Residue frames as qw, qx, qy, qz and C-alpha x, y, z in Angstrom:
[[0.018, -0.891, -0.453, 0.004, 0.00, -0.04, 0.03],
 [0.423, 0.455, -0.021, 0.783, 1.38, 3.34, -0.98],
 [0.203, -0.256, -0.451, 0.831, 1.62, 6.33, 1.37],
 [0.313, -0.054, -0.219, -0.922, -1.08, 8.15, -0.73],
 [0.572, -0.287, -0.675, -0.367, -3.44, 5.19, -0.25],
 [0.443, -0.322, -0.676, 0.493, -2.94, 5.41, 3.55],
 [0.064, -0.285, -0.284, 0.913, -3.86, 9.10, 3.70],
 [0.437, 0.238, -0.088, -0.863, -6.76, 9.23, 1.29],
 [0.337, 0.212, 0.917, 0.002, -9.59, 7.23, -0.07],
 [0.269, 0.048, -0.412, -0.869, -11.72, 7.79, -3.17],
 [0.354, 0.322, 0.803, -0.355, -15.43, 7.17, -2.78],
 [0.526, 0.686, 0.497, -0.079, -17.14, 7.04, -6.17],
 [0.601, 0.357, 0.298, 0.650, -16.29, 8.78, -9.39],
 [0.044, 0.793, 0.144, 0.590, -17.50, 12.26, -8.50],
 [0.638, -0.740, -0.192, 0.095, -16.32, 12.23, -4.85],
 [0.070, 0.866, -0.421, 0.259, -13.51, 14.26, -3.41],
 [0.659, 0.112, -0.655, 0.352, -10.57, 12.30, -1.84],
 [0.602, -0.765, -0.084, -0.214, -11.08, 12.15, 1.80],
 [0.481, 0.496, -0.519, 0.503, -7.77, 13.06, 3.48],
 [0.728, -0.661, -0.182, -0.010, -7.01, 12.06, 6.97],
 [0.014, -0.864, 0.467, -0.190, -4.07, 13.55, 8.86],
 [0.915, 0.030, -0.343, 0.209, -1.23, 11.14, 9.40],
 [0.474, 0.250, -0.430, 0.726, 1.16, 11.32, 12.39],
 [0.297, -0.512, -0.578, 0.562, 0.87, 13.16, 15.71],
 [0.040, 0.891, 0.337, 0.301, -1.23, 16.32, 15.85],
 [0.309, 0.364, -0.282, 0.832, 0.58, 19.49, 16.73],
 [0.268, -0.493, -0.638, 0.528, -0.17, 20.66, 20.26],
 [0.010, 0.862, 0.342, 0.373, -2.31, 23.80, 20.61],
 [0.190, 0.472, -0.323, 0.798, -0.94, 27.01, 22.13],
 [0.479, -0.490, 0.249, -0.684, -1.54, 27.20, 25.90],
 [0.895, -0.126, -0.402, -0.148, -1.44, 23.50, 26.39],
 [0.539, 0.257, -0.598, 0.535, 1.66, 23.57, 28.47],
 [0.229, -0.314, 0.382, -0.838, 0.09, 25.68, 31.19],
 [0.812, -0.177, -0.054, -0.554, -3.03, 23.44, 31.28],
 [0.818, 0.118, -0.552, 0.110, -0.81, 20.38, 31.44],
 [0.228, 0.289, -0.604, 0.707, 0.97, 21.86, 34.49],
 [0.535, -0.263, 0.170, -0.784, -2.44, 22.52, 36.11],
 [0.911, -0.062, -0.286, -0.291, -3.53, 18.89, 35.68],
 [0.710, 0.208, -0.572, 0.354, -0.22, 17.53, 36.85],
 [0.001, -0.333, 0.524, -0.784, -0.02, 19.75, 39.99],
 [0.679, -0.239, 0.132, -0.681, -3.56, 18.69, 40.99],
 [0.923, 0.069, -0.361, -0.117, -3.02, 15.01, 40.26],
 [0.554, 0.326, -0.608, 0.467, 0.31, 14.83, 41.95],
 [0.234, -0.363, 0.485, -0.761, -1.33, 15.95, 45.18],
 [0.863, -0.163, -0.061, -0.474, -3.70, 12.97, 45.20],
 [0.560, -0.470, 0.679, -0.068, -2.40, 9.90, 47.13],
 [0.714, 0.017, 0.684, 0.146, -0.89, 6.96, 45.26],
 [0.580, 0.782, 0.051, -0.220, -0.74, 8.97, 41.97],
 [0.536, -0.285, 0.535, 0.588, 1.80, 8.08, 39.38],
 [0.435, 0.753, -0.050, -0.491, 2.19, 9.60, 35.98],
 [0.568, -0.077, 0.700, 0.426, 3.19, 7.72, 32.76],
 [0.304, 0.422, -0.399, -0.755, 3.10, 8.56, 29.15],
 [0.504, 0.225, 0.831, -0.066, 0.33, 6.37, 27.63],
 [0.475, 0.624, 0.562, 0.264, -0.60, 6.55, 23.98],
 [0.398, 0.400, 0.096, 0.820, 1.54, 9.77, 23.76],
 [0.282, -0.737, -0.138, -0.598, -0.40, 11.57, 26.45],
 [0.007, 0.313, -0.688, 0.654, 0.38, 12.29, 30.11],
 [0.680, -0.331, -0.527, -0.388, -1.77, 9.76, 32.02],
 [0.206, -0.490, 0.556, -0.639, -2.42, 9.61, 35.65],
 [0.678, -0.129, -0.719, -0.086, -2.80, 6.28, 37.57],
 [0.427, -0.443, 0.525, -0.588, -3.83, 5.41, 41.18],
 [0.709, -0.111, 0.655, -0.235, -3.72, 1.72, 42.31],
 [0.332, -0.139, 0.801, 0.479, -2.45, 0.78, 38.80],
 [0.306, 0.637, 0.701, 0.096, -5.63, 2.15, 37.23],
 [0.208, 0.237, 0.199, 0.928, -6.04, 5.21, 35.04],
 [0.034, -0.693, -0.625, 0.357, -8.13, 8.05, 36.38],
 [0.223, 0.894, 0.033, -0.388, -7.16, 11.02, 34.09],
 [0.679, 0.152, 0.408, 0.591, -5.53, 11.62, 30.80],
 [0.037, 0.759, -0.023, -0.650, -4.38, 15.02, 29.61],
 [0.622, 0.370, 0.556, 0.408, -4.78, 15.63, 25.87],
 [0.027, 0.677, -0.095, -0.730, -3.77, 18.48, 23.62],
 [0.521, 0.537, -0.328, -0.576, -5.31, 18.32, 20.10],
 [0.533, -0.114, 0.838, -0.003, -5.62, 14.55, 20.19],
 [0.428, 0.336, 0.757, 0.362, -5.95, 13.33, 16.61],
 [0.066, 0.161, 0.308, 0.935, -6.52, 17.04, 15.52],
 [0.188, -0.624, -0.758, -0.016, -9.72, 17.32, 17.61],
 [0.043, 0.640, 0.086, 0.763, -9.00, 20.80, 18.75],
 [0.654, -0.703, -0.209, -0.186, -9.37, 20.09, 22.46],
 [0.231, 0.395, -0.678, 0.575, -7.01, 20.95, 25.30],
 [0.742, -0.392, -0.159, -0.520, -8.72, 18.69, 27.79],
 [0.164, -0.314, 0.880, -0.317, -8.60, 16.12, 30.48],
 [0.683, -0.122, -0.590, -0.411, -10.48, 12.79, 30.09],
 [0.172, -0.246, 0.764, -0.571, -11.91, 11.45, 33.36],
 [0.297, -0.338, -0.880, -0.153, -14.42, 8.78, 34.46],
 [0.342, -0.259, 0.202, -0.880, -17.61, 9.98, 36.04],
 [0.393, 0.029, 0.802, -0.449, -20.20, 8.16, 38.10],
 [0.129, 0.309, 0.879, 0.338, -22.81, 6.06, 36.21],
 [0.058, 0.782, 0.621, -0.010, -25.44, 8.31, 34.81],
 [0.193, -0.796, -0.050, 0.571, -23.55, 11.53, 35.09],
 [0.367, -0.105, 0.553, 0.740, -21.99, 11.47, 31.70],
 [0.144, 0.572, 0.680, 0.435, -25.24, 12.06, 29.78],
 [0.196, -0.899, -0.343, 0.190, -26.23, 14.89, 32.14],
 [0.368, -0.610, 0.219, 0.666, -22.89, 16.64, 31.72],
 [0.332, 0.063, 0.639, 0.691, -22.89, 16.31, 28.00],
 [0.019, 0.679, 0.684, 0.267, -26.40, 17.64, 27.79],
 [0.270, -0.894, -0.314, 0.169, -26.36, 20.39, 30.28],
 [0.274, -0.844, 0.258, 0.383, -22.80, 21.71, 29.75],
 [0.865, 0.384, 0.245, 0.212, -21.81, 20.99, 26.13],
 [0.300, 0.887, -0.245, 0.251, -19.24, 23.79, 25.95],
 [0.324, -0.724, 0.562, -0.234, -17.45, 22.33, 28.89],
 [0.617, -0.156, 0.769, -0.054, -17.83, 18.51, 28.48],
 [0.601, 0.463, -0.409, -0.506, -17.60, 16.31, 25.51],
 [0.977, -0.036, 0.182, -0.103, -17.63, 12.59, 24.57],
 [0.102, -0.690, 0.666, 0.264, -13.91, 11.46, 24.26],
 [0.761, 0.338, -0.504, -0.229, -12.91, 8.81, 21.81],
 [0.455, 0.240, -0.824, 0.239, -12.08, 5.33, 23.14],
 [0.169, -0.092, -0.768, 0.610, -13.11, 5.86, 26.82],
 [0.388, -0.037, -0.003, -0.921, -16.39, 7.76, 26.21],
 [0.717, -0.115, -0.543, -0.422, -18.27, 4.47, 25.71],
 [0.570, -0.172, -0.716, 0.365, -17.06, 3.44, 29.25],
 [0.342, -0.838, -0.423, 0.031, -18.68, 6.52, 30.86],
 [0.461, -0.318, -0.021, 0.828, -15.76, 8.98, 30.75],
 [0.237, 0.938, 0.252, -0.035, -16.04, 12.67, 29.73],
 [0.543, 0.251, 0.001, 0.802, -13.64, 15.04, 28.21],
 [0.205, -0.881, -0.308, 0.295, -13.43, 18.38, 30.04],
 [0.430, 0.738, 0.017, 0.520, -12.28, 21.56, 28.21],
 [0.592, -0.343, -0.347, 0.641, -9.58, 23.06, 30.48],
 [0.113, 0.236, 0.069, 0.963, -10.17, 26.52, 29.29],
 [0.452, -0.508, -0.419, -0.602, -13.75, 26.20, 30.66],
 [0.738, -0.581, -0.343, 0.036, -12.81, 25.39, 34.23],
 [0.064, -0.836, 0.424, -0.341, -10.81, 27.03, 37.00],
 [0.286, 0.372, -0.841, 0.271, -8.47, 25.23, 39.28],
 [0.443, -0.124, 0.616, -0.640, -11.12, 24.66, 41.97],
 [0.833, 0.254, 0.080, -0.485, -13.58, 22.97, 39.59],
 [0.668, 0.443, -0.597, -0.044, -10.75, 21.02, 37.87],
 [0.024, 0.357, -0.829, 0.430, -9.56, 19.81, 41.30],
 [0.659, -0.022, 0.455, -0.599, -13.06, 18.69, 42.24],
 [0.867, 0.334, -0.125, -0.349, -13.52, 16.61, 39.11],
 [0.498, 0.487, -0.702, 0.148, -10.01, 15.11, 39.25],
 [0.211, -0.288, 0.775, -0.522, -10.51, 14.21, 42.88],
 [0.770, 0.109, 0.305, -0.549, -13.86, 12.54, 42.10],
 [0.771, 0.460, -0.412, -0.158, -12.32, 10.64, 39.21],
 [0.208, 0.434, -0.810, 0.335, -9.53, 9.44, 41.57],
 [0.494, -0.151, 0.625, -0.584, -12.23, 8.27, 44.12],
 [0.858, 0.267, -0.028, -0.437, -14.03, 6.29, 41.46],
 [0.686, 0.491, -0.537, 0.012, -10.82, 4.47, 40.54],
 [0.115, 0.428, -0.783, 0.437, -9.03, 3.81, 43.87],
 [0.599, -0.321, -0.725, -0.111, -10.49, 0.83, 45.80],
 [0.497, -0.751, 0.009, -0.434, -11.96, 1.64, 49.17],
 [0.909, -0.381, -0.061, 0.157, -9.84, -1.02, 50.85],
 [0.677, 0.363, -0.143, 0.624, -6.64, 0.82, 49.83],
 [0.400, -0.569, -0.362, 0.621, -7.25, 3.39, 52.61],
 [0.229, 0.477, 0.304, 0.792, -8.31, 6.23, 50.40],
 [0.029, -0.117, -0.379, 0.917, -9.33, 9.50, 51.99]]
């Protein structure tokens, strides 16, 4: 398969070639500051470790992911954090605050939301990251 075949696909005689970006999406301006915010808040939560996963800073507790920072993931235009939310809350957040929350790829089907970091202050970000941490860390581990 040629490189051109990997980046475009013709659909019918009169269709335009559908081009999909190849490679890593360039980060958006301002992402470094938001990444520092997420890292600072997550690092204050007990048992937190950070690893690069799928090219993104990912935060773990008890060997489970509870937050992932993304900056223009697959050219989606979001500077965001992906987090799990309690059952039933995802639909409510997506419907009532669509400028703040979105359905992230891959983990959205598992009840996670993407949260636009420009739309939240540190207090709100800390609240949602703490709640995500609580959902992931087992009660028997001595969580706060």
